[in-house]
Steps between C-alpha positions, in 0.01 A plus 500: 500500500340739250192336357404565140224240497220758500629688196633232267166426340195705413146384539421179309125498547423633153756268340363198680146576389605561141703179487232280651287430190802372308624282781209268568624147445346176614715220633490366145562841345153593372333829599214514746322783682550571868219466749640770725397857556149477351285440809474129420749218471760517776316761705164323502608136482265447207752326275696615197862529395772600745812667364829437681773766464836321495834607344727438203519165326862447610418513871296291745181706534384432146524118491383464861214738431406274210490212747277705730267569206471130418431405863233770531340395173486137611401548864308826556147449372376765260839657437758499223836672539756665274850639550649832399864548407608819681801687641411333832438626853437877480306480176309198630366696798402786269316255275303385805415860581379571148285186491708355216606206720333303777803330656865602501835364604723758668811507720467598866672839481267616221193364679601685818550823302156456340327450834676802650454723195868585456760505220325392176167524683571836664188643661275220377494197729372192320202304631645151462531186709716188492385157387831369629878500498583271207881477482812711546656721236878509491667821383763365262753750361673332209797576283738298283867422533723772366304800627706524820183521710517300823298730727235771475770760556673374186193607299602866533558642154353191334191448283246335730138395452289553813202307363193585297310822579222430748660185639601394849845433355536873431392594854735253672792561263493874563483446874790253485716742301426771755581265788838439335564873485429548129274763346275319247465826308867600478726204576377254237389521139153372574287279279149367570467150355296193579681178577493363143629831363765513775632159396510603135682823586758318713563261215556774243700718740268802503471487880750394766256377764130467570269443795217249506257422781338161455454147623752221474598402244404768249473370145684786331791467742513124444561583133770756585673261740516241221744733319750421776595853605212629715599654835252574781610797711458447878287768671375336822688749717255773397187316615520619863545872427226485235264327743578761764424786263209358302343203676529138601439369148875498425695204642840348427471158338724277292451380147591133552801359319421337165183707452656608172751320280854577612390649834696277735461706819198652678469876445361743759235732356181678609165320509149647517159329517274481196137574582188413300280805548141590416283810532343522846164514321528142369217275614609318818376159387696541178809592704461178695430288191810630317725453804366149559547403136860623483626351825311171461652458153857586595639183339353603166658846532841350584488330161466847346789651698701371798454835681155372596668253737522790746121537523401421860148557632637500856695822440351656185268723700781641714564818303545790744495789254166434326166370624420139414176482300224373732406218262863386480527519879194274530686236295818536704305465824346175375827370357680568827 
């Protein structure tokens, strides 16, 4: 397999820093400053506002991150929290690095790359730790009836969105295309759209297929399925070779039948864990307080999005490719 993962995107550090001021949103939508990166706030445990880097509004990160912000605001003394709408995983880690975010949601493959200092983080390993494995992302390649696409191989010569720039969707989509023997540079007419834009483009026929990595169900795909012609392309067969080449954060898993309207059979795809990460410099007591608040208020988070049902303190600290934050580990030790 010839990997093009390292060369498909340039550095996004400058872009992430430039975007940050415009992206600060509270759970209710009003701006607020971040407490990170200034020697106080998250680093010192002295209180302030924590900014959570999430994803696009059509996915799971953004609404669930809003739930996290509410729980932190209500349960961690001295702290408020806001959410940022972003391009997701890669950009989220870069926002942590720049101090423009204090917490970030990111998929396992991107977190592993960040820790190792490879691909988008080439030569610059990130000093981050895990507050816990929250839920699984499912890589969901979607098309609509009439495109003739029933497999990844059928995407050759088609117009395909691989996900927004700086997202875990982009990373996993490119690796999946390569695993299927396609060159993401030459064999498809590539687009880089977020999930909401992907749905819009499928509806107006400007793309033939699009990848999305997110929890179940994803709001934008619920809307597309309601049209009656959405097709999810099975890709589970590529999980094993991708895990062998890149790491154990790729596993074959099924999207259960009836997850989306008209989906009468389970569909085999690729799943990866979603990790809530923080800078290693975050105050340990704050790490513990945030972890405690989130896992002790799981029922409240489930009301925000059903993906939170997967939160399990018994296993959330078992993330082999990134260190668990010591404060989070203290909570898991007590909870166990």
